[in-house]
C-alpha positions as CSV (number, residue, x, y, z in Angstrom):
1,M,12.7,-149.3,86.6
2,G,14.7,-146.8,83.9
3,I,17.5,-146.9,85.7
4,S,18.1,-150.5,85.0
5,D,17.7,-150.2,81.7
6,A,20.0,-146.9,80.8
7,L,22.8,-148.8,83.0
8,E,22.6,-151.9,80.5
9,H,23.4,-149.4,77.5
10,V,26.3,-147.3,79.6
11,E,30.2,-147.0,79.3
12,S,31.3,-144.9,81.5
13,E,32.1,-145.7,85.2
14,A,31.5,-142.9,87.0
15,V,27.6,-142.7,85.1
16,I,27.2,-146.2,85.8
17,R,28.5,-145.4,89.4
18,K,25.9,-142.3,89.7
19,L,22.9,-144.0,88.7
20,K,24.0,-147.0,91.0
21,Q,23.8,-144.4,93.7
22,K,20.3,-143.0,92.5
23,D,18.7,-146.7,92.1
24,F,20.0,-147.1,95.9
25,L,18.8,-144.1,96.9
26,Y,15.1,-144.8,95.7
27,T,15.4,-147.7,96.5
28,L,16.2,-146.7,99.8
29,F,13.2,-144.3,100.9
30,V,10.2,-147.3,98.5
31,D,11.2,-149.5,101.6
32,A,11.0,-146.0,104.4
33,V,8.0,-145.5,102.7
34,L,6.5,-148.7,103.5
35,I,7.9,-149.0,106.9
36,L,5.9,-146.2,108.0
37,D,3.1,-147.0,106.1
38,F,3.5,-150.6,107.9
39,S,3.9,-149.0,111.2
40,L,0.9,-147.1,111.4
41,I,-1.0,-149.6,109.8
42,L,-0.1,-151.9,112.9
43,F,-0.5,-149.1,114.9
44,L,-3.9,-148.2,114.2
45,L,-4.2,-151.9,115.1
46,F,-3.8,-151.2,118.3
47,M,-5.4,-148.7,119.4
48,A,-8.7,-150.5,117.7
49,G,-7.4,-153.5,120.1
50,R,-7.3,-151.9,123.2
51,K,-10.4,-149.6,122.7
52,I,-12.2,-153.4,122.2
53,V,-10.8,-154.3,125.4
54,Q,-11.7,-150.9,127.5
55,L,-15.5,-151.0,125.4
56,I,-16.1,-155.3,126.4
57,V,-14.1,-154.4,130.0
58,K,-17.2,-151.5,131.4
59,K,-20.1,-153.8,130.9
């Protein structure tokens, strides 16, 4: 959010490039965290489903 606002008021190409790199890194970090969160949720659902199936088969 702040990086986009700063890009509107910047004249120097070096500063624009630096801000775009920071924006890319922040986006990459957020995407990585979201992917890890979703994969953890899917793994926990898989483990729970496996446990439920084991309980059903055991009876």
